N, CA, C and O of each residue as an XYZ file, in Angstrom:
892
protein
N     159.474     25.870     66.683
C     159.585     27.051     65.819
C     159.771     26.595     64.379
O     160.676     25.811     64.091
N     158.934     27.071     63.480
C     159.049     26.676     62.092
C     159.720     27.771     61.287
O     160.102     28.810     61.827
N     159.862     27.527     59.971
C     160.552     28.489     59.129
C     159.841     29.837     59.100
O     160.483     30.883     59.014
N     158.520     29.806     59.171
C     157.772     31.059     59.166
C     158.095     31.890     60.397
O     158.188     33.115     60.329
N     158.267     31.197     61.539
C     158.593     31.911     62.770
C     159.947     32.607     62.669
O     160.150     33.675     63.246
N     160.888     31.981     61.917
C     162.241     32.492     61.841
C     162.432     33.495     60.710
O     163.511     34.071     60.577
N     161.398     33.715     59.889
C     161.555     34.617     58.758
C     161.829     36.042     59.234
O     162.611     36.761     58.613
N     161.197     36.452     60.318
C     161.464     37.756     60.925
C     161.840     37.499     62.380
O     160.960     37.480     63.240
N     163.130     37.300     62.680
C     163.533     36.925     64.029
C     163.147     37.966     65.073
O     163.288     39.169     64.852
N     162.661     37.488     66.203
C     162.399     38.348     67.352
C     163.456     38.002     68.392
O     163.363     36.974     69.062
N     164.441     38.848     68.523
C     165.563     38.554     69.399
C     165.233     38.891     70.842
O     164.476     39.819     71.125
N     165.818     38.117     71.747
C     165.653     38.389     73.167
C     166.991     38.222     73.866
O     167.933     37.656     73.311
N     167.060     38.711     75.065
C     168.307     38.729     75.823
C     168.623     37.347     76.384
O     167.718     36.599     76.753
N     169.912     37.012     76.447
C     170.343     35.807     77.141
C     170.393     34.558     76.285
O     170.154     34.584     75.078
N     170.713     33.457     76.962
C     170.837     32.153     76.322
C     169.525     31.396     76.459
O     168.829     31.523     77.467
N     169.190     30.604     75.437
C     167.916     29.891     75.418
C     168.158     28.416     75.115
O     168.965     28.077     74.249
N     167.462     27.553     75.826
C     167.650     26.115     75.625
C     167.192     25.655     74.254
O     167.811     24.787     73.640
N     166.117     26.237     73.786
C     165.568     25.841     72.494
C     164.790     27.019     71.919
O     164.533     27.993     72.626
N     164.412     26.940     70.640
C     163.729     28.075     70.002
C     162.428     28.479     70.679
O     162.035     29.644     70.612
N     161.760     27.546     71.323
C     160.493     27.892     71.977
C     160.692     28.857     73.142
O     159.775     29.583     73.526
N     161.901     28.856     73.697
C     162.205     29.742     74.825
C     162.654     31.129     74.367
O     162.861     32.023     75.188
N     162.804     31.301     73.056
C     163.321     32.548     72.515
C     164.661     32.313     71.847
O     165.116     31.174     71.743
N     165.290     33.379     71.396
C     166.574     33.233     70.710
C     167.347     34.540     70.755
O     166.776     35.629     70.699
N     168.660     34.400     70.858
C     169.527     35.570     70.768
C     170.128     35.621     69.361
O     169.866     34.752     68.530
N     170.924     36.635     69.114
C     171.526     36.866     67.804
C     172.278     35.635     67.299
O     172.034     35.169     66.186
N     173.183     35.113     68.110
C     174.020     34.006     67.649
C     173.258     32.689     67.597
O     173.622     31.812     66.813
N     172.220     32.520     68.399
C     171.410     31.304     68.299
C     170.685     31.257     66.963
O     170.582     30.195     66.349
N     170.183     32.395     66.509
C     169.588     32.434     65.176
C     170.643     32.159     64.111
O     170.354     31.502     63.111
N     171.856     32.653     64.312
C     172.929     32.393     63.353
C     173.219     30.901     63.259
O     173.430     30.377     62.166
N     173.232     30.214     64.397
C     173.479     28.768     64.376
C     172.398     28.046     63.596
O     172.683     27.104     62.857
N     171.157     28.485     63.758
C     170.039     27.875     63.032
C     170.191     28.093     61.527
O     170.059     27.154     60.742
N     170.466     29.328     61.134
C     170.585     29.638     59.709
C     171.771     28.927     59.070
O     171.748     28.621     57.878
N     172.811     28.663     59.864
C     173.992     27.978     59.343
C     173.821     26.470     59.310
O     174.703     25.757     58.830
N     172.693     25.972     59.814
C     172.461     24.533     59.829
C     173.240     23.810     60.901
O     173.487     22.609     60.791
N     173.632     24.533     61.942
C     174.378     23.928     63.041
C     173.440     23.607     64.203
O     172.307     24.088     64.233
N     173.896     22.806     65.151
C     173.094     22.586     66.360
C     172.814     23.912     67.061
O     173.629     24.833     67.010
N     171.665     24.003     67.711
C     171.243     25.233     68.390
C     172.262     25.629     69.455
O     172.489     24.880     70.405
N     172.879     26.802     69.302
C     173.928     27.225     70.226
C     174.184     28.715     70.058
O     173.993     29.268     68.975
N     174.618     29.363     71.138
C     175.042     30.759     71.000
C     176.553     30.857     70.799
O     177.115     31.952     70.786
N     177.209     29.695     70.641
C     178.641     29.642     70.328
C     178.859     28.784     69.079
O     179.627     27.824     69.138
N     178.218     29.092     67.964
C     178.348     28.233     66.784
C     179.721     28.351     66.134
O     180.427     29.344     66.306
N     180.078     27.315     65.385
C     181.374     27.298     64.710
C     181.396     28.162     63.459
O     182.459     28.373     62.876
N     180.246     28.664     63.039
C     180.158     29.412     61.779
C     180.679     30.836     61.883
O     180.761     31.535     60.873
N     181.032     31.280     63.081
C     181.447     32.668     63.296
C     182.706     32.703     64.158
O     182.860     31.901     65.078
N     183.597     33.634     63.855
C     184.811     33.788     64.664
C     184.411     33.969     66.130
O     183.485     34.727     66.421
N     185.091     33.288     67.058
C     184.682     33.340     68.469
C     184.588     34.749     69.043
O     183.658     35.044     69.794
N     185.533     35.623     68.703
C     185.472     36.971     69.273
C     184.312     37.762     68.680
O     183.621     38.481     69.401
N     184.092     37.636     67.381
C     182.956     38.327     66.763
C     181.645     37.810     67.338
O     180.721     38.587     67.576
N     181.558     36.502     67.563
C     180.349     35.943     68.180
C     180.146     36.527     69.572
O     179.016     36.801     69.975
N     181.240     36.717     70.308
C     181.132     37.330     71.627
C     180.641     38.762     71.555
O     179.830     39.190     72.377
N     181.133     39.508     70.567
C     180.656     40.880     70.374
C     179.156     40.868     70.102
O     178.407     41.661     70.672
N     178.722     39.960     69.224
C     177.299     39.888     68.870
C     176.440     39.525     70.076
O     175.369     40.100     70.270
N     176.904     38.571     70.891
C     176.143     38.203     72.092
C     176.034     39.390     73.045
O     174.964     39.669     73.587
N     177.148     40.080     73.241
C     177.144     41.217     74.167
C     176.231     42.336     73.671
O     175.465     42.908     74.447
N     176.312     42.647     72.380
C     175.464     43.705     71.827
C     173.998     43.303     71.917
O     173.145     44.124     72.254
N     173.703     42.036     71.617
C     172.327     41.543     71.730
C     171.790     41.758     73.146
O     170.671     42.237     73.326
N     172.586     41.404     74.134
C     172.117     41.460     75.518
C     172.053     42.881     76.070
O     171.240     43.168     76.949
N     172.900     43.770     75.564
C     172.953     45.131     76.105
C     172.083     46.125     75.341
O     171.908     47.263     75.777
N     171.543     45.704     74.215
C     170.635     46.564     73.459
C     169.238     46.469     74.067
O     168.850     45.414     74.567
N     168.499     47.541     74.028
C     167.138     47.534     74.574
C     166.227     46.666     73.715
O     166.538     46.371     72.561
N     165.098     46.262     74.290
C     164.139     45.456     73.535
C     163.700     46.181     72.266
O     163.543     45.560     71.214
N     163.504     47.480     72.366
C     163.065     48.252     71.202
C     164.146     48.308     70.129
O     163.843     48.273     68.936
N     165.397     48.393     70.545
C     166.483     48.513     69.580
C     166.973     47.200     69.021
O     167.629     47.178     67.980
N     166.666     46.091     69.697
C     167.216     44.800     69.301
C     166.697     44.324     67.947
O     167.403     43.614     67.232
N     165.484     44.702     67.590
C     164.926     44.280     66.304
C     165.808     44.723     65.143
O     165.896     44.035     64.126
N     166.448     45.853     65.296
C     167.312     46.374     64.234
C     168.520     45.481     63.975
O     169.115     45.538     62.899
N     168.882     44.660     64.953
C     170.050     43.794     64.800
C     169.774     42.592     63.904
O     170.697     42.055     63.292
N     168.514     42.164     63.821
C     168.180     40.918     63.129
C     168.709     40.841     61.699
O     169.239     39.795     61.325
N     168.598     41.887     60.878
C     169.111     41.777     59.506
C     170.616     41.552     59.408
O     171.118     41.172     58.350
N     171.337     41.782     60.499
C     172.787     41.561     60.478
C     173.157     40.097     60.675
O     174.300     39.712     60.428
N     172.211     39.278     61.115
C     172.537     37.891     61.462
C     173.192     37.137     60.309
O     174.231     36.515     60.530
N     172.647     37.153     59.088
C     173.293     36.391     58.010
C     174.726     36.829     57.727
O     175.527     36.036     57.233
N     175.056     38.078     58.033
C     176.386     38.588     57.691
C     177.496     38.004     58.553
O     178.666     38.112     58.186
N     177.169     37.391     59.688
C     178.224     36.808     60.528
C     178.458     35.341     60.205
O     179.438     34.755     60.665
N     177.578     34.748     59.426
C     177.705     33.325     59.100
C     178.838     33.133     58.094
O     178.872     33.776     57.045
N     179.749     32.251     58.430
C     180.896     32.001     57.562
C     182.069     32.923     57.804
O     183.097     32.794     57.140
N     181.942     33.852     58.738
C     183.052     34.754     59.058
C     183.961     34.084     60.086
O     183.776     34.247     61.293
N     184.931     33.340     59.600
C     185.844     32.613     60.489
C     187.299     32.835     60.072
O     188.030     31.862     59.890
N     187.735     34.075     59.917
C     189.124     34.315     59.530
C     190.073     33.847     60.622
O     189.765     33.945     61.809
N     191.238     33.333     60.208
C     192.202     32.844     61.197
C     193.488     33.660     61.214
O     194.479     33.250     61.819
N     193.476     34.807     60.557
C     194.650     35.672     60.561
C     194.895     36.188     61.983
O     193.943     36.548     62.675
N     196.157     36.229     62.429
C     196.435     36.691     63.804
C     196.090     38.156     64.048
O     196.024     38.586     65.200
N     195.869     38.927     62.991
C     195.463     40.325     63.164
C     194.021     40.458     63.660
O     193.656     41.480     64.240
N     193.204     39.429     63.434
C     191.759     39.572     63.642
C     191.417     39.966     65.073
O     190.686     40.932     65.292
N     191.938     39.230     66.042
C     191.557     39.482     67.436
C     191.956     40.889     67.887
O     191.101     41.613     68.397
N     193.218     41.313     67.722
C     193.536     42.674     68.164
C     192.839     43.758     67.350
O     192.544     44.827     67.886
N     192.567     43.511     66.068
C     191.894     44.537     65.266
C     190.422     44.671     65.656
O     189.917     45.787     65.782
N     189.734     43.554     65.846
C     188.329     43.620     66.265
C     188.230     44.246     67.656
O     187.345     45.060     67.919
N     189.137     43.860     68.534
C     189.157     44.451     69.876
C     189.350     45.960     69.798
O     188.670     46.717     70.490
N     190.276     46.389     68.958
C     190.531     47.823     68.805
C     189.296     48.550     68.290
O     188.973     49.637     68.769
N     188.603     47.962     67.318
C     187.404     48.609     66.778
C     186.356     48.819     67.880
O     185.747     49.884     67.975
N     186.161     47.806     68.695
C     185.170     47.920     69.775
C     185.570     48.999     70.777
O     184.742     49.808     71.196
N     186.843     49.002     71.154
C     187.312     49.981     72.133
C     187.238     51.395     71.560
O     186.888     52.335     72.274
N     187.564     51.549     70.289
C     187.510     52.874     69.667
C     186.108     53.472     69.726
O     185.954     54.682     69.892
N     185.094     52.637     69.591
C     183.719     53.120     69.674
C     183.342     53.491     71.109
O     182.524     54.385     71.327
N     183.933     52.810     72.078
C     183.491     52.961     73.464
C     184.287     53.971     74.278
O     183.721     54.679     75.111
N     185.578     54.043     74.049
C     186.475     54.764     74.957
C     186.055     56.208     75.253
O     186.136     56.623     76.409
N     185.615     56.984     74.276
C     185.285     58.385     74.591
C     184.038     58.578     75.443
O     183.850     59.657     76.005
N     183.172     57.558     75.558
C     181.874     57.787     76.213
C     181.655     56.975     77.484
O     180.723     57.262     78.236
N     182.484     55.972     77.745
C     182.251     55.123     78.913
C     182.738     55.816     80.178
O     183.388     56.861     80.121
N     182.415     55.220     81.316
C     182.818     55.786     82.605
C     184.334     55.800     82.737
O     185.034     55.074     82.030
N     184.838     56.630     83.645
C     186.282     56.761     83.817
C     186.924     55.432     84.203
O     188.000     55.095     83.710
N     186.273     54.686     85.074
C     186.822     53.391     85.478
C     187.005     52.480     84.271
O     188.031     51.814     84.137
N     186.008     52.454     83.396
C     186.110     51.618     82.198
C     187.151     52.172     81.226
O     187.805     51.405     80.519
N     187.308     53.477     81.184
C     188.314     54.061     80.300
C     189.706     53.555     80.645
O     190.503     53.277     79.749
N     190.002     53.434     81.912
C     191.319     52.948     82.333
C     191.524     51.510     81.864
O     192.592     51.162     81.360
N     190.506     50.684     82.030
C     190.595     49.283     81.611
C     190.763     49.183     80.101
O     191.620     48.446     79.614
N     189.950     49.919     79.369
C     189.964     49.825     77.911
C     191.228     50.430     77.315
O     191.725     49.940     76.301
N     191.753     51.478     77.921
C     192.991     52.069     77.413
C     194.144     51.079     77.519
O     194.974     50.993     76.613
N     194.202     50.332     78.619
C     195.235     49.303     78.767
C     195.080     48.244     77.687
O     196.053     47.888     77.022
N     193.867     47.738     77.507
C     193.629     46.695     76.503
C     193.964     47.189     75.105
O     194.509     46.440     74.294
N     193.642     48.440     74.818
C     193.936     48.983     73.491
C     195.438     49.084     73.254
O     195.917     48.737     72.175
N     196.181     49.551     74.245
C     197.635     49.645     74.095
C     198.266     48.269     73.918
O     199.167     48.097     73.096
N     197.796     47.292     74.687
C     198.338     45.936     74.568
C     198.039     45.370     73.183
O     198.912     44.776     72.548
N     196.812     45.554     72.719
C     196.455     45.061     71.396
C     197.218     45.762     70.288
O     197.622     45.128     69.313
N     197.418     47.061     70.428
C     198.166     47.803     69.412
C     199.620     47.335     69.349
O     200.216     47.307     68.272
N     200.181     46.976     70.477
C     201.549     46.453     70.468
C     201.608     45.116     69.746
O     202.582     44.825     69.051
N     200.586     44.313     69.904
C     200.539     43.041     69.177
C     200.472     43.290     67.674
O     201.152     42.626     66.892
N     199.650     44.247     67.285
C     199.541     44.565     65.861
C     200.862     45.096     65.321
O     201.277     44.737     64.219
N     201.522     45.951     66.095
C     202.811     46.490     65.661
C     203.835     45.372     65.488
O     204.602     45.372     64.526
N     203.846     44.422     66.421
C     204.776     43.298     66.321
C     204.479     42.458     65.079
O     205.400     42.030     64.383
N     203.204     42.225     64.804
C     202.827     41.445     63.624
C     203.256     42.138     62.336
O     203.644     41.484     61.369
N     203.183     43.466     62.331
C     203.490     44.231     61.119
C     204.950     44.652     61.023
O     205.357     45.251     60.027
N     205.744     44.343     62.050
C     207.141     44.742     62.029
C     207.350     46.227     62.254
O     208.336     46.794     61.782
N     206.426     46.869     62.974
C     206.529     48.297     63.274
C     207.065     48.493     64.693
O     207.065     47.543     65.476
N     207.522     49.700     65.048
C     207.893     49.966     66.446
C     206.706     49.688     67.360
O     205.562     49.969     67.001
N     206.973     49.141     68.531
C     205.889     48.712     69.409
C     205.035     49.860     69.922
O     203.902     49.641     70.351
N     205.557     51.076     69.886
C     204.760     52.215     70.344
C     204.030     52.915     69.194
O     203.438     53.978     69.381
N     204.078     52.314     68.017
C     203.396     52.893     66.854
C     201.919     52.496     66.884
O     201.595     51.309     66.923
N     201.034     53.477     66.867
C     199.597     53.230     66.958
C     198.914     53.551     65.643
O     199.334     54.453     64.918
N     197.859     52.810     65.340
C     197.081     53.177     64.160
C     196.332     54.478     64.461
O     196.013     54.745     65.619
N     196.050     55.283     63.450
C     195.486     56.624     63.677
C     194.202     56.647     64.498
O     194.038     57.516     65.354
N     193.286     55.705     64.255
C     192.022     55.715     64.999
C     192.246     55.464     66.487
O     191.589     56.069     67.334
N     193.181     54.568     66.794
C     193.488     54.305     68.200
C     194.181     55.504     68.836
O     193.887     55.868     69.974
N     195.095     56.112     68.100
C     195.780     57.305     68.602
C     194.775     58.401     68.932
O     194.900     59.082     69.950
N     193.779     58.568     68.069
C     192.796     59.640     68.254
C     191.956     59.433     69.511
O     191.740     60.375     70.273
N     191.480     58.202     69.733
C     190.621     57.993     70.905
C     191.434     58.053     72.192
O     190.921     58.480     73.227
N     192.689     57.631     72.143
C     193.527     57.730     73.336
C     193.804     59.191     73.684
O     193.843     59.557     74.859
N     193.992     60.010     72.676
C     194.201     61.440     72.931
C     192.954     62.097     73.513
O     193.043     63.126     74.182
N     191.790     61.498     73.257
C     190.537     62.058     73.777
C     190.355     61.788     75.265
O     189.530     62.428     75.917
N     191.129     60.832     75.810
C     191.024     60.500     77.243
C     192.434     60.528     77.841
O     192.970     59.474     78.184
N     193.035     61.693     77.972
C     194.445     61.787     78.368
C     194.762     61.192     79.731
O     195.824     60.594     79.904
N     193.872     61.340     80.698
C     194.160     60.803     82.035
C     194.234     59.282     82.000
O     195.153     58.687     82.563
N     193.267     58.657     81.340
C     193.262     57.198     81.239
C     194.457     56.708     80.436
O     195.052     55.684     80.768
N     194.807     57.427     79.392
C     195.934     57.029     78.548
C     197.251     57.125     79.310
O     198.096     56.236     79.207
N     197.425     58.193     80.067
C     198.649     58.345     80.863
C     198.782     57.202     81.857
O     199.859     56.626     82.012
N     197.680     56.876     82.532
C     197.724     55.782     83.505
C     198.000     54.459     82.807
O     198.786     53.651     83.301
N     197.361     54.227     81.662
C     197.523     52.967     80.941
C     198.954     52.799     80.436
O     199.504     51.699     80.485
N     199.552     53.872     79.956
C     200.943     53.781     79.497
C     201.867     53.429     80.658
O     202.786     52.624     80.503
N     201.627     54.026     81.810
C     202.442     53.722     82.982
C     202.248     52.275     83.413
O     203.209     51.583     83.750
N     201.003     51.827     83.399
C     200.699     50.463     83.827
C     201.334     49.438     82.896
O     201.942     48.472     83.358
N     201.197     49.642     81.588
C     201.723     48.657     80.638
C     203.241     48.689     80.555
O     203.850     47.735     80.072
N     203.862     49.772     81.018
C     205.324     49.859     80.988
C     205.961     49.078     82.125
O     207.141     48.732     82.067
N     205.167     48.799     83.171
C     205.712     48.068     84.321
C     205.734     46.573     84.038
O     204.918     46.050     83.279
N     206.689     45.903     84.669
C     206.771     44.448     84.531
C     205.647     43.809     85.337
O     205.350     44.235     86.453
N     205.026     42.785     84.763
C     203.939     42.082     85.442
C     204.223     40.586     85.420
O     204.758     40.044     84.453
N     203.849     39.938     86.516
C     204.053     38.499     86.600
C     203.026     37.787     85.734
O     201.824     37.878     85.981
N     203.501     37.086     84.728
C     202.590     36.376     83.844
C     201.932     37.332     82.858
O     201.730     38.511     83.149
N     201.609     36.812     81.713
C     200.941     37.601     80.679
C     199.648     36.906     80.301
O     199.684     35.786     79.793
N     198.498     37.543     80.537
C     197.227     36.902     80.183
C     197.159     36.617     78.688
O     197.711     37.360     77.876
N     196.481     35.543     78.341
C     196.279     35.202     76.934
C     195.381     36.269     76.313
O     194.218     36.400     76.695
N     195.914     37.028     75.362
C     195.153     38.146     74.808
C     193.892     37.667     74.109
O     192.819     38.236     74.312
N     194.006     36.629     73.288
C     192.854     36.172     72.505
C     191.775     35.543     73.373
O     190.584     35.738     73.127
N     192.186     34.788     74.388
C     191.206     34.040     75.179
C     190.690     34.807     76.396
O     189.587     34.535     76.871
N     191.461     35.750     76.900
C     191.044     36.447     78.122
C     190.915     37.956     77.938
O     189.847     38.528     78.160
N     192.006     38.593     77.532
C     191.995     40.060     77.469
C     190.988     40.582     76.456
O     190.191     41.464     76.775
N     191.015     40.051     75.244
C     190.136     40.561     74.187
C     188.656     40.369     74.511
O     187.893     41.330     74.414
N     188.216     39.153     74.896
C     186.788     39.000     75.221
C     186.336     39.901     76.368
O     185.235     40.450     76.330
N     187.181     40.053     77.382
C     186.807     40.922     78.504
C     186.755     42.383     78.067
O     185.897     43.143     78.516
N     187.671     42.766     77.195
C     187.694     44.155     76.738
C     186.458     44.489     75.912
O     185.860     45.550     76.095
N     186.066     43.588     74.995
C     184.890     43.902     74.172
C     183.626     43.905     75.030
O     182.722     44.706     74.794
N     183.555     43.022     76.015
C     182.400     43.040     76.919
C     182.356     44.337     77.714
O     181.290     44.923     77.904
N     183.519     44.782     78.175
C     183.598     46.046     78.917
C     183.169     47.210     78.029
O     182.476     48.121     78.481
N     183.584     47.175     76.769
C     183.233     48.245     75.834
C     181.731     48.286     75.583
O     181.113     49.349     75.633
N     181.151     47.119     75.312
C     179.717     47.059     75.006
C     178.888     47.455     76.225
O     177.973     48.272     76.123
N     179.212     46.874     77.374
C     178.469     47.210     78.592
C     178.636     48.688     78.941
O     177.698     49.339     79.399
N     179.838     49.203     78.719
C     180.089     50.604     79.024
C     179.244     51.543     78.180
O     178.731     52.543     78.681
N     179.099     51.221     76.895
C     178.256     52.045     76.025
C     176.804     51.980     76.472
O     176.112     52.998     76.501
N     176.341     50.779     76.822
C     174.933     50.625     77.211
C     174.603     51.401     78.482
O     173.454     51.785     78.697
N     175.618     51.634     79.328
C     175.401     52.344     80.592
C     175.859     53.801     80.545
O     175.742     54.521     81.536
N     176.377     54.231     79.405
C     176.930     55.586     79.301
C     175.828     56.640     79.264
O     174.695     56.363     78.870
N     176.175     57.830     79.673
C     175.225     58.955     79.651
C     175.224     59.586     78.259
O     175.669     60.717     78.069
N     174.718     58.833     77.308
C     174.617     59.303     75.925
C     173.180     59.087     75.463
O     172.499     58.199     75.976
N     172.710     59.877     74.511
C     171.305     59.777     74.110
C     170.993     58.615     73.179
O     169.822     58.293     72.977
N     172.010     57.979     72.608
C     171.757     56.982     71.564
C     172.565     55.697     71.761
O     173.262     55.283     70.834
N     172.500     55.051     72.928
C     173.322     53.856     73.140
C     173.021     52.729     72.159
O     173.944     52.040     71.724
N     171.758     52.523     71.800
C     171.433     51.452     70.850
C     172.096     51.690     69.497
O     172.616     50.757     68.886
N     172.080     52.931     69.030
C     172.738     53.248     67.760
C     174.235     53.001     67.853
O     174.842     52.472     66.922
N     174.821     53.377     68.962
C     176.262     53.175     69.142
C     176.607     51.686     69.170
O     177.620     51.275     68.604
N     175.776     50.881     69.820
C     176.024     49.441     69.862
C     175.859     48.824     68.482
O     176.633     47.948     68.096
N     174.867     49.270     67.744
C     174.666     48.786     66.372
C     175.899     49.113     65.526
O     176.392     48.259     64.789
N     176.384     50.323     65.629
C     177.555     50.725     64.849
C     178.798     49.955     65.269
O     179.635     49.622     64.430
N     178.924     49.672     66.556
C     180.059     48.873     67.033
C     180.022     47.481     66.420
O     181.045     46.980     65.953
N     178.852     46.857     66.421
C     178.738     45.508     65.860
C     179.021     45.509     64.362
O     179.733     44.632     63.872
N     178.486     46.463     63.636
C     178.744     46.507     62.194
C     180.224     46.749     61.912
O     180.759     46.218     60.938
N     180.888     47.539     62.746
C     182.322     47.766     62.566
C     183.112     46.487     62.809
O     184.074     46.207     62.094
N     182.715     45.708     63.813
C     183.391     44.439     64.093
C     183.186     43.454     62.947
O     184.112     42.737     62.567
N     181.976     43.419     62.397
C     181.698     42.537     61.260
C     182.541     42.943     60.056
O     183.140     42.095     59.395
N     182.584     44.232     59.777
C     183.369     44.727     58.643
C     184.840     44.394     58.809
O     185.503     44.005     57.847
N     185.359     44.544     60.029
C     186.768     44.232     60.283
C     187.049     42.763     60.022
O     188.066     42.427     59.415
N     186.165     41.883     60.472
C     186.359     40.449     60.230
C     186.360     40.133     58.740
O     187.150     39.313     58.272
N     185.481     40.781     58.007
C     185.411     40.532     56.559
C     186.721     40.892     55.867
O     187.110     40.249     54.892
N     187.399     41.916     56.369
C     188.650     42.346     55.752
C     189.735     41.280     55.838
O     190.662     41.272     55.029
N     189.627     40.387     56.806
C     190.667     39.389     57.034
C     190.280     37.998     56.556
O     190.992     37.028     56.812
N     189.158     37.903     55.866
C     188.794     36.619     55.268
C     189.726     36.328     54.096
O     190.041     37.235     53.326
N     190.169     35.089     53.945
C     191.037     34.770     52.807
C     190.302     34.979     51.490
O     189.094     34.759     51.394
N     191.043     35.403     50.490
C     190.441     35.603     49.174
C     189.983     34.263     48.614
O     190.666     33.255     48.793
N     188.840     34.237     47.940
C     188.377     32.973     47.362
C     189.356     32.465     46.318
O     189.981     33.239     45.593
N     189.472     31.159     46.259
C     190.376     30.558     45.280
C     189.898     30.891     43.871
O     188.697     30.853     43.604
N     190.817     31.216     42.969
C     190.400     31.534     41.599
C     189.769     30.324     40.923
O     190.148     29.181     41.180
N     188.821     30.589     40.075
C     188.171     29.499     39.350
C     189.181     28.849     38.419
O     190.013     29.537     37.828
N     189.118     27.534     38.284
C     190.067     26.861     37.390
C     189.912     27.348     35.954
O     188.803     27.578     35.473
N     191.043     27.500     35.289
C     191.018     27.946     33.894
C     190.590     26.795     33.003
O     191.199     25.726     33.033
N     189.549     27.004     32.212
C     189.110     25.905     31.340
C     190.175     25.580     30.302
O     190.856     26.466     29.786
N     190.297     24.324     30.019
C     191.275     23.866     29.033
C     190.574     23.729     27.692
O     189.633     22.948     27.548
N     191.035     24.488     26.720
C     190.437     24.438     25.387
C     191.251     23.486     24.519
O     192.471     23.613     24.416
N     190.594     22.577     23.925
C     191.265     21.644     23.010
C     190.809     21.932     21.597
O     189.624     22.146     21.343
N     191.748     21.935     20.692
C     191.428     22.176     19.294
C     191.126     20.855     18.606
O     191.790     19.840     18.817
N     190.116     20.914     17.789
C     189.773     19.701     17.033
C     190.860     19.422     16.005
O     191.308     20.331     15.306
N     191.269     18.202     15.918
C     192.295     17.800     14.953
C     191.623     17.031     13.828
O     190.964     16.016     14.053
N     191.800     17.528     12.629
C     191.168     16.877     11.476
C     191.959     15.634     11.103
O     193.170     15.699     10.893
N     191.285     14.528     11.023
C     191.931     13.270     10.648
C     191.689     13.036      9.165
O     190.547     12.982      8.709
N     192.781     12.899      8.421
C     192.657     12.670      6.972
C     192.740     11.178      6.684
O     192.658     10.768      5.527
């Protein structure tokens, strides 16, 4: 595959050994970032890369072309703030919770409550304090929310690693749930979910270092 081939990426589902076999969203990102060919490149936050892979695979062939212009926007998005994982997870769940199947609603409501508690702890807020967008979607699915509150209130043996297990599974559940939901515009919803995740990651990127102040020296007249 030469540069001309990559000028207008044609995305396909799944993982590919090399460009001749096709490419997914994150594989093109690895190429543009100058990294080895991979769908897990270092140029993008791992959870955001997972969202992109899931959206790529769950979008229809017709809708996937629309994702290509977003590829450059994920390159270099590697924020390390502890808010990133629960906030990106929350954004994905907020898009999915009102439209996915009831079974998925129960799973996602639990993940959202757990993530919101992490955010509250990070911010020094009461653990039951929810951000408005999360509160709104939970109120839209009262049965799932009631069950999730009961489930998360009970003691459980061991606590899964939220960043490595709960969050990736939750975003995959959200994306797959939207793709299978009885809605007329799943591709649009998946596109909006991905753009929301990208925007959230951008909010947590460290501010660029200020440019050094030039030192002005005055000429000294020698008599």
